[in-house]
Every structure is written in C-alpha cells, then in structure tokens.
N, C-alpha and C positions, 0 to 999 in steps of 0.2 A: 679331605678339605686342607689344603696349605694353610700351619699358621703362621707360618714367616716367607722372608723375601728368600730363603736359603735356594741356592741354585741345585741343579742335579748335575752328582757327580759319576762318572761310570768306571769300571774296571772292568778287566775279561769275566768276573765272577758275581759282581757285587753293582748295587746301585746303593749312592749315599746320595742323601735325600732329608728335607728339611720334616723336624716334626709335624706328625697330623694327627687327629683325635683316634686315629686305628691303632696307634702307638701307646697311647693309654694305658691299656690294662697288660701289654707284653713288659713296659716298662716299671709298673707298680711292682708285678710280679717280682723282675727281677730285685729291684730295691727292698723288698720287705723279705729276701732271703738275704741273711746277714752273710751268709757262709760265703756267695757270692758276690756280694757287691760291699762288704763291706769296709773295702780299700777303696772304693769309688765317689759313699756318702749315702748307705744303707739307710734306710727308713723306719722308724719304729713302729708304723703306723699308716693306714691306706690315705689318710689326709696329707701326713707327713710327703708322703709317695707322690702323690697327685700335686703338691706343691713345688718337687723337686722337679717335676715335666714342665709347671707353668714355669716355673724358673729358667731350664731353658729355653724355652720360647723366648723371653724377655730377654734374655740373654743376645737372641738374636737381631732383635730390635734394637738393642741399645749399643751394642758392638759391630752390628753387620754379620756375625758369623759365631756358630757355637759349634753343640756336639750335631751332627747327623744321624738320623736313622741308619743302620747297614742294613740293606734289604738283599736278599739273595735275589739274583738273577733269576735262576731256573725257577724258585719256587714261589717268590714274591713274598716270603716269611722275612718279619724282623729278628735280626742277630744277632743286633747289638748298637753299640753307639760308639761313634769317632767321630773327633773334631778337637777344636780348637776351643780351650776351654780360659776364661781370665775374671773371674769375679772380682768384687772387692776382697783383697786381702791376699789375694795370687801374688808371687813375684815378678811376673808378666805370662804371656801367652803359652800356654800349654797346648801340647799333641796328648790327646787322652782318647784313651779306646778302653771297651767295657763288655764282654760275649755274652749271651744269653744264656742258658743252657743247652748243654746239645751241640753247641757249633764252634768249640773250643777241636786243636789239634787239625784244624783245615786249614789254617794258612788266612783265615778271614781276615784277624786282627791284623796282621803284617800288609796283605794289601788295601785294607781302609785306610791305615796309619799312613804307607806310601802315599795314595793318592790325596790324603787330605792336609798332608804336609806339603805337596804340590801343590795343591790350591793355595793353602799359605803363601808360600812364596810366587807364585806367578801372578795369582788374583786379587791378593791381598797387600805385597811388597812388603810382607815379612821379611827381617833380615835373618832372624833367630828363633829356634822353639825349643824350647822344655820340654819334661815328662817329668812328674811328680810322682813317686812310687814311694807307698807306705811299705817301712823296711819288711822284709820275708812274703813280700810278693814277688816269688821268685819270675814266675812266665813271666809276668811285666818287665820284670828287670831283663830277662832274655829278650826278648820283644824287641825295648829298647835298644839295646847292643844291636842285636840283628838288623835294624834299621841304621847302625852306625854309630848312635848315640853314646857318649861317657859321662860316668858319674864325676858331678863337679862340686857338692857338696851337699850336706845333709842341712835343713832348716826346720822350723817350728813353723807352721800350718796352721792357720787359726782356726783355720774348719777340722782338720784331719790329724790335728797332732804333728808327732813327729816324721818326716817326709825325707824321701832323697831325692836333689834335684837331677836330673840327667840333660846335658847339652846334644841339643841335635845338631847335625853336621848345615853348613847354611847355605845358601841356592847355590851358590857358586860349586859348594863340592857335590851335590846330588843333584842337579838339573840338569837334564841332557841337552 
C-alpha cells in the first residue's frame, strides 16, 4: 500500500520507492539498534520508532519529497533509506542515507544516493544539497566524499547535536 505520492526511481540494482506498510518492521528494527542508527536518529522504544516512520510519511506530504525505501531489485528486500530530508530545524535540504544490517560494502548507498541526488536536481529543481554527518561516522564521510561532496562547516543540529555539513556538487557539475 502506497502511503505517499513518491515516484519510483530505478537504478541498475535498486528500486527507490516511497514508504509502504511492509517497511514498518524493517525500519523499526533498524531504529531500535542504536549501534546502527545512532547517527541517523535512533529510537529508544518501538512507539518512538513507529513515529519516526510516520514522520517520514508526513515529510513526503508536506515537502513532496522525503526518504525513499531502498529495495534490492533482485530480492525485493528493503535495504535501507535514502532521499532528501529537510524537517524543521535543518539548515537546508539534505541528501541522506542509511543501510539496514547486511547491506553495507556492496555499493548500495552510493548507487541510491547518486539516483536520489539526480532526482533532487532534475525533478525537484534543487540547486544544491548537503549531507549532515555526525562526527565519527567515517563511512558516511567517505561516501559523501565519493559523491563529490566537500566538508563546509560544523554546526549544532537541534535534533542530532554536533553535525558536519558536507556540500554536494551542484546540478551543472554532476548531471550529464
């Protein structure tokens, strides 16, 4: 059941789609595992994790964009989240990503982030994007840099605390 008007975006190995009811349990499991979701917005209990899921659905309705569910094309498994995030208190739209257990080290986040960035620039008409990364999240820093983003500044995120802001290349620099 589609919960949003999110488009379906395809890549070679992935399908990026809006959140559906079948995504609730994988997302709750992810959010309750603080070692995996600490830099993303870990939840301390099931109800809080469910509200985070609902927040993403609402974000799509308010902004017309949000986090896509990353689905593996070959298995249909939910592999994580990736998309454009800009809730109250964010400095500007962010290209964000997070993978569920077992999907790291396979290029999934890179492939999803490239496609989500293309969507933001081509379909939403955005001119710039950031990625906000909690200090110490070296894997996300490496991915942001692999995508061409460069560290710009550290700031206080009202939800996450200290955050490093990485600026992505603009549409003229990345779209072919």
